[in-house]
C-alpha positions as CSV (number, residue, x, y, z in Angstrom):
1,M,11.4,17.3,34.8
2,K,10.5,13.8,34.6
3,M,13.1,11.9,32.1
4,N,16.1,9.9,32.0
5,A,19.3,11.5,32.7
6,A,20.8,11.3,28.9
7,T,17.5,12.9,27.5
8,S,17.4,15.7,30.2
9,E,21.2,16.6,29.3
10,E,20.7,16.3,25.7
11,L,17.6,18.8,25.5
12,T,18.9,21.0,28.2
13,L,22.2,21.8,26.4
14,D,20.2,22.5,23.2
15,L,17.5,24.8,24.7
16,S,19.3,27.8,23.3
17,K,19.4,26.3,19.7
18,L,15.5,25.7,19.9
19,H,13.7,27.4,16.8
20,T,10.8,26.7,14.4
21,T,9.6,27.8,10.9
22,V,7.1,30.7,10.5
23,L,4.5,27.9,9.4
24,G,5.5,25.8,12.7
25,A,4.6,28.9,14.8
26,E,1.5,29.4,13.1
27,R,0.7,25.7,13.5
28,I,1.4,26.1,17.1
29,R,-0.4,29.0,17.9
30,R,-3.4,27.4,16.2
31,N,-3.2,24.0,17.7
32,L,-2.8,25.6,21.3
33,S,-5.0,28.6,21.1
34,L,-1.9,30.7,21.8
35,E,-3.1,33.9,20.0
36,S,-1.6,36.2,22.5
37,A,1.8,34.7,22.3
38,D,4.3,36.7,20.1
39,D,7.2,34.5,20.5
40,V,6.2,30.8,20.5
41,V,9.8,29.4,20.9
42,S,10.1,31.4,24.2
43,W,6.8,29.8,25.3
44,C,7.7,26.3,24.5
45,R,11.0,26.9,26.1
46,E,9.3,27.9,29.2
47,Q,7.1,24.8,29.2
48,I,10.2,22.5,28.7
49,T,11.9,23.8,31.8
50,K,8.8,23.5,34.0
51,S,9.6,21.1,36.8
52,D,6.6,18.8,35.9
53,A,7.4,18.5,32.3
54,E,7.8,14.8,31.0
55,I,10.5,14.4,28.4
56,E,10.9,11.4,26.2
57,R,13.0,10.8,23.1
58,K,11.6,8.2,20.6
59,G,13.8,7.8,17.6
60,K,14.5,11.2,16.1
61,N,12.3,13.1,18.3
62,F,11.6,14.4,21.7
63,Y,8.1,14.6,23.0
64,V,7.6,17.0,26.0
65,R,4.4,16.5,27.6
66,V,3.5,19.2,30.1
67,D,0.3,20.8,31.4
68,E,-2.3,19.8,28.8
69,C,0.0,19.7,25.8
70,E,2.6,17.7,23.8
71,I,5.4,19.6,22.0
72,T,7.5,17.5,19.4
73,I,10.8,18.6,18.9
74,H,13.5,17.4,16.2
75,A,16.1,15.9,18.3
76,R,19.0,16.8,16.1
77,S,17.9,20.0,14.4
78,C,16.3,21.5,17.8
79,S,13.5,22.3,15.7
80,I,9.9,22.4,17.1
81,I,7.8,20.6,14.8
82,T,4.3,20.9,16.5
83,A,2.3,21.0,19.6
84,H,-1.2,19.6,20.4
85,L,-3.5,19.9,23.3
86,I,-3.8,16.2,25.0
87,S,-6.0,15.0,27.8
88,R,-4.5,13.0,30.8
């Protein structure tokens, strides 16, 4: 994972707290075309722990860029807000 040490420690310690709402899960499935993913939170957790994941904290949110997507996580509540496809 590419990130600064503080960001790495912050998000890694809170991975067990990662969650989203029902509407958030639907939005992530739709945005990333993850119809087959039953557990969106587990899918996001796997993406975050990939060695090539780039994690950055901007204000109140973490932004995780990995493969072709960006996952937005509220830093304090560990709530996955959304995820989008990106081009690199």
